[in-house]
TIZASE-620563 format. One record per residue (C-alpha): x, y, z; residue in one letter. Coordinates in steps of 0.2 Angstrom, whole numbers, plus 5000, padded with zeros to 4 digits. Each point is the difference from the previous one (the first is absolute). Layout:
XYZA;...
% end
This chain:
472154954723M;498649954988N;501050084985A;501549905005F;499149845001R;499250034983A;501850034993W;500649845008V;498549914993S;500450064982V;501849955002C;499549825005V;498749994986L;501350064987V;501349885005V;498849855001G;499550044982A;501750014993L;500949874989A;501850055005M;501749935005T;501050095013A;501949995001H;501050115012A;499350174999Q;499449994982W;498249934997S;499349964983V;498250024995V;499249914986T;499050114989L;499549874987H;498150025000P;498849855002A;499349954983G;501550054990A;500349874988V;501850054994G;501350125004H;499950165012S;501350135002Q;500150155012A;500950154991R;499850155011G;499750055018V;499550175008D;498950075014G;499349835006G;499649944982Q;500849874989Q;499749984981V;500449884986G;499049874991Y;499249835002A;499449874987N;498249985005V;498849924988G;501349964987G;500650194998D;501150125009Y;499150125011R;500850165007A;499949975018S;500050105017L;500449945017W;500050075017S;501249885009G;499149834998T;499549884987A;498250025005A;500050194997S;500349974981W;499050134989V;499849974982N;500450164991L;499649944982N;498950134992P;498349964992A;500349954982G;501849955003S;500749834995T;501650015009V;500850125012S;501650025011Q;500550125013A;501850055003Y;500150145013A;499150095014V;500250165008G;498950125010G;498549894998G;500249994981Q;500449844990Q;500750004983V;500249874986G;499149954984H;498449934994A;499549934983S;498450084995V;499349984982G;501549904996G;501250155004V;501250005015I;499750165009R;501050095014A;498949985015S;499750095017L;498949945014W;499650075018S;499549845009G;498749924989S;499649944983A;498750134998A;501350145003S;500949954984W;500750154990V;500749974982D;501650104999L;500449964982S;500350164989P;498950024985A;501449984988M;500749845008A;499949834992T;500149925017Y;500850055017S;500549945017Y;500250085017A;501349935012A;500350125014G;499150125011V;500450135013G;499350165008A;498650014987G;501249964985Q;499949854989Q;501349944988V;500249874986G;500150014981Y;498950034985A;500349944983V;499950154988V;500349964982G;501349855000P;500850045017F;499749995018A;500150175009H;500350015019A;498550085007S;499450105015L;498250035005W;499150095014S;498449905001G;499250024983T;500449964982A;500050184996A;501450045012S;501249894990W;501850074999V;501249924987D;501749975009L;500949934985N;501650104999P;500650084984A;501049884989G;499449845009A;499349854990G;498849955013W;499850025019S;499049935015T;499750065017A;499849885015S;500050105016G;499550165008A;499950085017D;499250174996G;501650094997V;501149884989Q;499649874987Q;501149864994V;500149884986G;501049954984T;500550094984V;500649924984D;501350114992L;500349894986G;499849824995F;499849915017L;501050145008D;499150005017F;500350145012R;499350015018A;499150175001S;499450135012L;498750144997W;499250145010S;498450024990G;500550054983T;501049924985A;501250145001A;500549965018S;500749834995W;501549935009V;501049864993N;500549885015L;500949884990H;501649965010P;501849994992A;500549834995G;498249934998A;499349944983T;498250045004D;499050055015S;498250025007D;499250105014A;498449935007I;499550095016A;500450165009V;499650075017Q;500850145011G;501450044988G;500549824997Q;499849904984Q;500249824998V;500149884985G;501449904992D;501650024989A;500849874990T;501849995004V;501149874992G;498549934992G;499149975017V;498550105006P;500550085017H;498750075012A;500350195000S;499750155011L;500250194995W;499750165009S;499750124985G;501549984989T;501049874990A;501550035011A;499049955016S;499849824994W;500149875013V;500249814995D;498949905011L;500449834993N;500449895015P;501649905001A;499749834991G;498450054991A;499949954982G;498950164996Y;498850115009S;498750134998Y;499350145011A;498250044998L;499450105015G;500650145012V;499350085015H;500850085015G;501849974996G;499749814996E;499949914984Q;499249844995V;500149884985G;500849834997Y;501749924998A;500549834992E;500949915013V;499749814996G;498250064996M;499150174998E;499950065018R;498950155006A;501250135006S;500250155011L;501450135001W;500350165010S;501250094988G;501449884997T;500449834992A;500649945017A;498450045009S;499149874990W;498649905009V;499449844993D;498150015002L;499749834992H;500849925015A;498450045010F;498849904988L;499549825002P;500949874990A;498649984987E;500650174992F;501349964987A;500450194996S;499350175005S;500150184995R;499650165009A;499250154991H;499550135013G;500550075017I;499150125012W;500350065018H;498750075012D;501150045014G;499649845010A;500249864986F;500949974984T;498949924987Y;500849914984V;498949934987V;500349884986G;499749824996Y;500749835001G;500049854988H;499149865010N;500549834992W;498849905011M;498450104994S;500249954981G;501550124997G;499150165003R;500550175005D;499250065017E;499950185005A;500950035017L;500450135013M;501550005011W;499750105017V;501450065012L;499750105016P;501150165000E;501349995014P;499250135011A;498249964998S;499949855011G;498449954991L;499449834993T;499449954983L;498249995007A;500150185004A;500750054983G;498649914991L;498750075011A;500750174996A;499849954982F;498149985003A;499950175009L;500950084985L;498849934988R;498550065010R;500750175001R;500250024981R;
% end
């Protein structure tokens, strides 16, 4: 009984501390940290953690949250002038930091002091954009061109994923088994791409009829990104081959992009009067307008990451708040899973428990 009372107390305290707006079943949590003088964006979510960046003190700082604005952790490493984080997975965060005037692919494990420089010795500069199951991906500029890159925790572990014959390439997402990104086969001839750990494993996901395409994220055998069809970017879903392409562009949308995938659901944004954070479950007809759950002061929004823990669905991104000087503010949408019967308070309390157990 005492444990139950303590759990209830935590839930009440968390709810009391939140700046959020609830509509129907979806709730929206503001992650924009106190003291941020400009934009903040959330880019990834996993295991009770959210990552992105916030303008604090006039410069962008790679940022880590655990469910509330007050939980903000500054990941900017010592000696770095600017940094940003783009993805989180398995307790690791990735992004880039500028150290000594050089942009360096970066890996963290929860604190600024944990920073690892992933930039390979021969690279002019590098970025890390995705992480999963101990793998990190991004790109390194070697000679004149960017090369899609794979790491396993150190600069020395670098694997060049650039396929034979490619002009340049980048990698954006990883789940420990597959990696995705973009390959340029000629002058601006972009191809959504899939790898399984080596340059030789490269698979061209570019769908028939598209003029260019990009793959951004991967999880559980699904890949998401965009393909330009009739001159318009369409949010796109694949399951390992070009022929598996699914057009997610919702009816009436001017354009759309898919940026995150998890558990058979996809997130991104679609232009329907304005850019609207969006959720899909495998088809264009399944589109859910997440912007509809934001207060009126948000003029547009984008979703970048999604994660499920069996009780809740968590979507992160940002909204453009025209009443706060026209700044982007990091946001998280939260929805109870149908069978869970839980509340948002319980979900955020679970976040706190996950953080303590790491």
